[in-house]
MIDRENMI-667295 format. One record per residue (C-alpha): residue in one letter; x negated, y negated, z negated. Coordinates in Angstrom, 1 decimal. Each point is the difference from the previous one (the first is absolute). Example, Ala and Ser with C-alpha at 12.3 -4.5 7.8 and 13.67 -1.06 7.14 Angstrom:
{midren A, {-12.3, 4.5, -7.8}},
{midren S, {-1.4, -3.4, 0.7}},
end
This chain:
{midren M, {-22.8, 8.7, 9.9}},
{midren D, {3.3, -0.1, -1.8}},
{midren P, {2.5, -2.7, 1.0}},
{midren S, {1.0, -3.0, -2.0}},
{midren F, {3.5, -0.3, -1.5}},
{midren F, {3.0, -2.4, 0.3}},
{midren D, {2.3, 0.5, -3.0}},
{midren A, {3.4, -1.5, 0.4}},
{midren H, {1.2, -0.3, -3.6}},
{midren C, {-1.4, -0.5, -3.5}},
{midren D, {1.3, -1.7, -3.2}},
{midren T, {-3.4, -0.9, -1.4}},
{midren A, {1.0, -3.7, -0.3}},
{midren M, {2.5, 0.9, -2.6}},
{midren K, {-2.6, 1.9, -2.1}},
{midren V, {-2.4, -3.0, 0.2}},
{midren L, {2.7, -2.6, -0.9}},
{midren D, {1.9, 1.9, -2.7}},
{midren D, {-2.6, 2.4, -1.5}},
{midren G, {-3.2, -2.1, 0.4}},
{midren E, {-1.7, 2.6, 2.2}},
{midren D, {-3.3, -1.2, 1.6}},
{midren F, {0.2, 0.5, 3.8}},
{midren L, {-3.8, -0.2, 0.2}},
{midren Q, {-0.6, 2.9, -2.3}},
{midren P, {0.8, 3.7, 0.5}},
{midren G, {1.8, 1.8, -2.8}},
{midren G, {2.6, -1.3, -2.3}},
{midren R, {3.6, 1.0, 0.5}},
{midren K, {0.1, -0.8, 3.7}},
{midren H, {-0.4, 2.1, 3.1}},
{midren L, {-1.4, -2.7, 2.3}},
{midren S, {-3.0, -2.3, -0.5}},
{midren F, {-2.2, -1.9, 2.4}},
{midren P, {-3.0, 2.4, -0.6}},
{midren G, {2.4, 2.9, 0.6}},
{midren M, {1.0, -1.6, 3.3}},
{midren V, {-3.6, -0.3, 1.0}},
{midren E, {-0.8, 3.5, -1.0}},
{midren A, {2.9, 1.4, 2.1}},
{midren D, {-0.6, -2.6, 2.7}},
{midren V, {3.5, -1.4, -0.1}},
{midren R, {-0.3, -2.8, 2.5}},
{midren A, {3.6, -1.2, -0.3}},
{midren Q, {2.3, 0.2, -3.0}},
{midren I, {3.6, -1.4, -0.3}},
{midren F, {0.5, -1.4, -3.5}},
{midren A, {3.7, 0.1, -1.0}},
{midren C, {1.6, -2.7, -2.1}},
{midren F, {2.8, 1.9, -1.6}},
{midren V, {2.8, -2.1, -1.5}},
{midren L, {3.3, 1.4, -1.2}},
{midren S, {2.8, -2.3, -1.1}},
{midren A, {0.9, 2.4, -2.9}},
{midren Q, {-3.4, -0.5, -1.5}},
{midren H, {-0.5, -3.7, 0.7}},
{midren P, {3.5, -1.5, 0.1}},
{midren G, {0.0, -3.7, 1.0}},
{midren R, {-3.7, -0.1, 0.7}},
{midren E, {-0.4, 2.3, 2.9}},
{midren R, {-1.7, -2.7, 2.2}},
{midren A, {-2.3, -1.1, -2.7}},
{midren R, {-1.0, 3.6, -0.7}},
{midren A, {-0.8, 0.7, 3.7}},
{midren L, {-2.1, -3.1, 0.2}},
{midren E, {-1.9, 1.1, -3.1}},
{midren M, {-0.7, 3.3, 1.6}},
{midren I, {-1.1, -1.6, 3.2}},
{midren D, {-2.3, -2.3, -2.0}},
{midren T, {-1.4, 3.1, -1.7}},
{midren V, {-0.9, 1.5, 3.4}},
{midren Y, {-1.7, -3.2, 1.0}},
{midren E, {-2.0, 0.2, -3.2}},
{midren M, {-0.9, 3.6, 0.6}},
{midren V, {-1.2, -0.9, 3.5}},
{midren A, {-2.0, -3.0, -1.2}},
{midren A, {-1.8, 2.1, -2.6}},
{midren T, {-1.6, 2.1, 2.7}},
{midren D, {-2.1, -2.9, 1.3}},
{midren G, {1.0, 0.4, 3.6}},
{midren R, {-0.1, 3.8, 0.2}},
{midren L, {3.8, 0.1, 0.1}},
{midren S, {2.1, -2.5, 2.0}},
{midren L, {3.7, -0.8, 0.1}},
{midren V, {1.1, 0.9, 3.5}},
{midren T, {2.9, -1.8, 1.6}},
{midren A, {-0.9, 0.4, 3.7}},
{midren A, {-0.7, 2.8, 2.4}},
{midren S, {-3.5, -1.2, 0.8}},
{midren D, {-0.9, 0.0, -3.7}},
{midren L, {1.2, 3.6, -0.4}},
{midren D, {-2.2, 1.0, 3.0}},
{midren R, {-3.0, -1.6, -1.6}},
{midren A, {0.5, 2.0, -3.1}},
{midren F, {-0.6, 3.2, 2.1}},
{midren D, {-2.8, -1.5, 1.9}},
{midren G, {-2.3, -0.7, -2.9}},
{midren G, {1.6, -3.1, -1.5}},
{midren P, {1.5, -0.3, -3.5}},
{midren R, {2.5, 2.7, -1.0}},
{midren A, {3.6, -1.0, 0.5}},
{midren A, {2.6, -0.8, -2.6}},
{midren I, {3.6, -0.3, 1.3}},
{midren L, {2.8, -1.4, -2.2}},
{midren A, {3.4, 1.7, -0.2}},
{midren L, {3.3, -0.6, -1.8}},
{midren E, {1.3, 3.2, -1.4}},
{midren G, {3.7, -1.0, -0.2}},
{midren A, {1.3, -3.3, 1.3}},
{midren D, {1.5, -0.9, -3.5}},
{midren P, {-2.3, -3.1, -0.1}},
{midren L, {1.9, -1.5, 2.9}},
{midren G, {3.2, -0.1, -2.1}},
{midren D, {2.8, 0.5, 2.5}},
{midren R, {-1.5, -2.1, 2.9}},
{midren A, {-1.9, 1.6, 2.8}},
{midren D, {-1.5, -3.3, 1.0}},
{midren A, {-1.9, -0.2, -3.3}},
{midren I, {-2.5, 2.4, 1.7}},
{midren H, {-1.6, -3.0, 1.6}},
{midren E, {-1.6, -1.0, -3.3}},
{midren F, {-1.5, 3.5, -0.5}},
{midren Y, {-1.2, 0.1, 3.6}},
{midren E, {-1.9, -3.2, -0.7}},
{midren R, {-1.5, 1.6, -3.1}},
{midren G, {-1.3, 2.9, 2.2}},
{midren V, {2.7, 2.7, -0.3}},
{midren R, {-0.1, 2.2, 3.1}},
{midren N, {2.0, 3.1, -1.1}},
{midren V, {3.5, 0.1, -1.5}},
{midren I, {2.0, 2.8, -1.5}},
{midren L, {3.5, -1.4, -0.1}},
{midren A, {1.1, 1.7, -3.3}},
{midren W, {-1.3, 2.3, -2.7}},
{midren Q, {3.4, 0.3, -1.6}},
{midren D, {3.2, -1.2, 1.6}},
{midren N, {-0.2, -3.8, 0.3}},
{midren A, {1.4, -2.9, 2.1}},
{midren F, {-1.8, 1.3, 3.1}},
{midren S, {0.3, 3.8, 0.1}},
{midren G, {1.1, 3.3, -1.5}},
{midren T, {-2.7, 2.4, -1.1}},
{midren A, {-0.8, 3.7, -0.2}},
{midren F, {1.2, 0.3, -3.6}},
{midren G, {2.9, -2.4, 0.4}},
{midren S, {3.4, 0.7, 1.6}},
{midren N, {-1.4, 0.3, 3.6}},
{midren T, {1.3, -3.4, 0.9}},
{midren P, {-1.3, -1.6, 3.2}},
{midren L, {-1.7, -3.4, 0.5}},
{midren T, {2.0, -3.0, -1.0}},
{midren P, {0.4, -3.0, 2.4}},
{midren Q, {-3.0, -1.7, -1.8}},
{midren G, {-1.9, 3.2, 0.3}},
{midren R, {0.6, 0.1, 3.8}},
{midren R, {-1.1, -3.6, 0.1}},
{midren L, {-3.2, 0.8, -1.9}},
{midren V, {-0.9, 2.7, 2.4}},
{midren G, {0.3, -2.4, 2.9}},
{midren L, {-2.1, -2.7, -1.8}},
{midren C, {-2.7, 2.5, -0.8}},
{midren E, {-0.3, 1.0, 3.6}},
{midren E, {-0.1, -3.6, 1.1}},
{midren L, {-2.7, -0.9, -2.5}},
{midren G, {-2.3, 3.0, 0.4}},
{midren I, {0.9, 1.8, -3.3}},
{midren A, {0.2, 3.8, 0.1}},
{midren V, {3.5, 1.3, -0.9}},
{midren D, {-0.5, 2.9, -2.4}},
{midren V, {2.7, 2.6, -0.5}},
{midren S, {-1.4, 1.8, -3.0}},
{midren H, {2.6, 0.1, -2.8}},
{midren L, {2.9, -0.9, 2.4}},
{midren S, {3.2, 2.0, 0.2}},
{midren D, {0.5, 2.3, 3.0}},
{midren A, {2.7, -2.4, 1.2}},
{midren A, {-2.3, -3.0, -0.3}},
{midren F, {-2.7, 1.9, 1.9}},
{midren E, {2.4, 0.6, 2.9}},
{midren E, {0.8, -3.7, 0.1}},
{midren V, {-3.7, -1.0, 0.1}},
{midren V, {-0.4, 2.3, 3.0}},
{midren H, {2.7, -1.8, 1.9}},
{midren L, {-1.0, -3.5, -1.1}},
{midren T, {-3.7, 0.1, 0.6}},
{midren E, {-1.8, -0.3, 3.3}},
{midren K, {-3.6, 0.4, -1.3}},
{midren P, {-1.4, 3.0, -1.9}},
{midren F, {0.9, 0.3, -3.7}},
{midren V, {-1.7, 2.0, -2.8}},
{midren A, {0.8, 2.2, -2.9}},
{midren S, {-3.0, -0.9, -2.1}},
{midren H, {0.2, 2.7, -2.7}},
{midren S, {2.5, 2.7, 0.8}},
{midren N, {-0.4, 3.8, 0.6}},
{midren C, {1.8, 2.7, 1.9}},
{midren R, {3.5, 1.0, -1.3}},
{midren A, {-0.2, 3.4, 1.7}},
{midren L, {-2.8, 0.9, -2.4}},
{midren S, {1.3, -1.7, -3.1}},
{midren P, {3.6, -1.1, 0.1}},
{midren N, {-0.4, -3.1, -2.1}},
{midren L, {2.2, -2.8, 1.4}},
{midren R, {-3.1, -2.3, 0.1}},
{midren N, {-1.4, 2.2, 2.8}},
{midren L, {0.8, -0.1, 3.7}},
{midren T, {2.0, 2.6, 1.8}},
{midren D, {-1.4, 1.5, 3.2}},
{midren D, {2.4, -2.1, 2.1}},
{midren M, {-1.3, -3.2, -1.8}},
{midren I, {-3.6, 1.0, 0.7}},
{midren R, {0.8, 0.6, 3.7}},
{midren T, {1.7, -3.3, 0.2}},
{midren L, {-2.8, -1.8, -1.8}},
{midren A, {-2.5, 1.6, 2.4}},
{midren D, {2.1, -0.8, 3.1}},
{midren R, {-0.1, -3.7, -1.1}},
{midren G, {-3.8, 0.0, -0.4}},
{midren G, {0.2, -0.2, -3.8}},
{midren V, {-2.0, 1.8, -2.7}},
{midren M, {0.8, 1.6, -3.3}},
{midren G, {-2.5, 0.1, -2.9}},
{midren I, {-0.2, 3.2, -2.1}},
{midren N, {0.8, -0.7, -3.6}},
{midren L, {-2.1, 1.7, -2.7}},
{midren S, {2.8, 0.3, -2.5}},
{midren P, {0.4, 3.6, -1.1}},
{midren S, {3.8, -0.4, 0.0}},
{midren F, {0.0, -1.0, 3.7}},
{midren L, {-2.5, 2.7, 0.9}},
{midren D, {1.2, 3.1, -1.8}},
{midren T, {3.6, 1.2, -0.6}},
{midren A, {-0.9, 2.2, -3.0}},
{midren F, {-1.7, -2.9, -1.7}},
{midren D, {2.9, -2.3, 0.7}},
{midren N, {2.5, 2.5, -1.4}},
{midren A, {-2.1, 0.4, -3.1}},
{midren V, {-0.4, -3.7, -0.8}},
{midren K, {3.5, -1.2, 0.9}},
{midren P, {1.8, 1.1, -3.2}},
{midren L, {-2.8, -1.5, -2.1}},
{midren R, {0.1, -3.3, 1.8}},
{midren A, {3.8, -0.1, -0.4}},
{midren A, {-0.4, 0.7, -3.7}},
{midren V, {-2.4, -2.9, -0.3}},
{midren E, {2.6, -2.3, 1.5}},
{midren Q, {2.9, 1.0, -2.3}},
{midren P, {1.2, -2.8, -2.3}},
{midren G, {-1.1, 0.4, -3.6}},
{midren V, {-3.2, 2.0, 0.6}},
{midren S, {-2.6, -1.1, -2.5}},
{midren N, {-3.6, -0.9, 1.0}},
{midren A, {-1.3, 3.1, -1.7}},
{midren E, {2.4, 2.2, 2.0}},
{midren K, {-1.1, -1.8, 3.2}},
{midren R, {-3.6, 0.7, -0.8}},
{midren Q, {0.8, 3.7, -0.5}},
{midren L, {1.9, 0.1, 3.3}},
{midren Y, {-2.9, -1.7, 1.8}},
{midren D, {-2.5, 2.5, -1.5}},
{midren R, {2.2, 2.8, 1.4}},
{midren M, {0.0, -1.6, 3.4}},
{midren L, {-3.8, -0.3, -0.1}},
{midren A, {-0.2, 3.7, -0.9}},
{midren I, {1.7, 1.1, 3.2}},
{midren P, {-2.7, 1.3, 2.4}},
{midren R, {-0.7, -2.5, 2.8}},
{midren P, {0.5, 1.2, 3.5}},
{midren P, {-3.2, 0.9, 1.9}},
{midren L, {-1.6, -2.6, 2.3}},
{midren G, {0.8, 2.3, 2.9}},
{midren R, {3.6, -1.1, -0.2}},
{midren V, {-1.1, -3.4, 1.4}},
{midren V, {-1.4, 1.8, 3.0}},
{midren E, {3.1, 2.0, 0.5}},
{midren H, {2.1, -3.2, 0.2}},
{midren I, {-2.5, -1.5, 2.5}},
{midren L, {0.2, 3.1, 2.2}},
{midren H, {3.8, 0.1, -0.2}},
{midren A, {0.2, -3.7, 1.0}},
{midren I, {-2.3, 0.7, 3.0}},
{midren N, {2.0, 3.0, 1.0}},
{midren V, {3.2, -2.0, -0.1}},
{midren G, {-1.1, -3.5, 1.2}},
{midren G, {-3.4, 0.4, 1.5}},
{midren E, {-3.5, -1.0, -1.0}},
{midren D, {0.7, -3.8, 0.3}},
{midren C, {2.7, -0.2, -2.7}},
{midren I, {-1.9, 0.9, -3.2}},
{midren G, {-2.4, -1.6, -2.4}},
{midren F, {-0.6, -0.5, -3.7}},
{midren G, {2.1, -2.1, -2.4}},
{midren G, {-1.1, 1.4, -3.4}},
{midren D, {2.1, -2.1, -2.3}},
{midren L, {-3.0, -0.1, -2.3}},
{midren D, {0.7, -1.8, -3.3}},
{midren G, {3.7, 0.2, 0.8}},
{midren I, {0.3, 3.7, -0.9}},
{midren G, {-0.5, 1.6, -3.4}},
{midren Q, {-1.8, 3.1, 1.3}},
{midren T, {-2.0, 1.1, 3.0}},
{midren P, {-0.6, 3.4, 1.6}},
{midren A, {-2.6, 2.3, -1.6}},
{midren N, {-3.6, -1.0, 0.7}},
{midren L, {0.9, -3.6, 1.0}},
{midren D, {-0.3, -2.5, -2.8}},
{midren T, {-1.2, -3.2, 1.7}},
{midren V, {-0.2, -1.5, 3.5}},
{midren A, {-3.6, 1.2, 0.2}},
{midren D, {1.4, 3.6, 0.3}},
{midren Y, {1.3, -0.9, 3.4}},
{midren R, {-3.4, 1.2, 1.2}},
{midren Q, {1.3, 3.5, -0.1}},
{midren F, {2.7, -0.5, 2.6}},
{midren P, {-2.1, 0.1, 3.2}},
{midren T, {-1.5, 3.4, -0.8}},
{midren M, {3.4, 1.3, -1.0}},
{midren L, {1.5, -1.2, 3.3}},
{midren R, {-2.9, 1.6, 1.9}},
{midren D, {0.6, 3.2, -1.8}},
{midren A, {3.7, -0.2, 1.0}},
{midren G, {-0.9, -0.1, 3.6}},
{midren L, {0.2, -3.7, 0.9}},
{midren S, {-2.5, -1.5, 2.5}},
{midren E, {-2.3, -2.9, -0.9}},
{midren R, {2.3, -2.3, 2.1}},
{midren Q, {3.1, 1.1, -1.9}},
{midren I, {-1.8, -0.4, -3.3}},
{midren A, {-1.0, -3.5, 0.8}},
{midren K, {3.6, -0.8, 1.0}},
{midren V, {1.4, 1.3, -3.3}},
{midren C, {-2.6, -1.6, -2.2}},
{midren Y, {0.1, -3.5, 1.5}},
{midren G, {0.7, -0.2, 3.7}},
{midren N, {3.8, 0.2, 0.0}},
{midren F, {0.6, -2.6, -2.6}},
{midren R, {-2.7, -2.2, 1.5}},
{midren R, {1.7, 0.2, 3.4}},
{midren V, {3.5, -0.9, -1.2}},
{midren F, {-1.1, -2.9, -2.2}},
{midren V, {-2.2, -1.4, 2.7}},
{midren E, {3.1, 0.0, 2.2}},
{midren L, {2.3, -1.5, -2.7}},
{midren L, {-2.2, -2.6, -1.5}},
{midren P, {-0.4, -3.5, 1.5}},
{midren G, {-3.1, -0.2, 2.2}},
end
């Protein structure tokens, strides 16, 4: 029997809130639906609330609360089959036959303004995972910023997360900020949706030294399904097109043409996911790797994976790659289950 899944990152709440997607129905323009979760047996899913100050100036807090409310509504619509999890015991129940688990995350601490102690409000609303920054902000530098470290408020936020039982998530952070998190934390931390930089040298990915450090601290990284983070050739092909889209003065018609050209680039094979998993195991051991697909946060997926239901392919692929059933269970759900049971309040 194939194992269940724990997926550490999706942006489906944004698709539901902004695009009117129906979480209870497969299809549409989303990767993740509740029926898809059931089909793939995703027992735990982290739902990110992504808020960027540049997109919501002056209303970052309000936007985050709207996204949190959206996740509450998604959960309520399942009539008890999905439950918002805030404690370790609730997460265990999700893997022991209880309702599937939804875990709330802040992707970027922009909703806190410039005050770390504002995290208390979001903890009370159920947030149990925090990525300090998506772009450089008042708390941290990021991978695509200027490699600045944590700020004093960022260091304070890391401490508060550990005190409260919120997972500190280093995906998106600068290399300098990663190093500070290592020295500031006492508990395991996670990289919810980051790949191996040795295989694809995108700055969003982790170096081998980072993977070893994460593993030594008992943490887990979740493989991101973005083709740009999986495959160097794809990333090199799409970069100039993405840069052209972002140039000032580009018309909507020109943008559509550029997007069409991006979509025409062949997607990397699904086997690239397995290659990143095997590399992470070789570097950090079998306890440091899981899934963090970034579904609905990425524009494209690898070939032959279009929705979360397609996760069903991974156990067979991992067997074919030589992993044991014990290792496959760890990768699919066990490692993230372990670390969140340790981090969450009892």
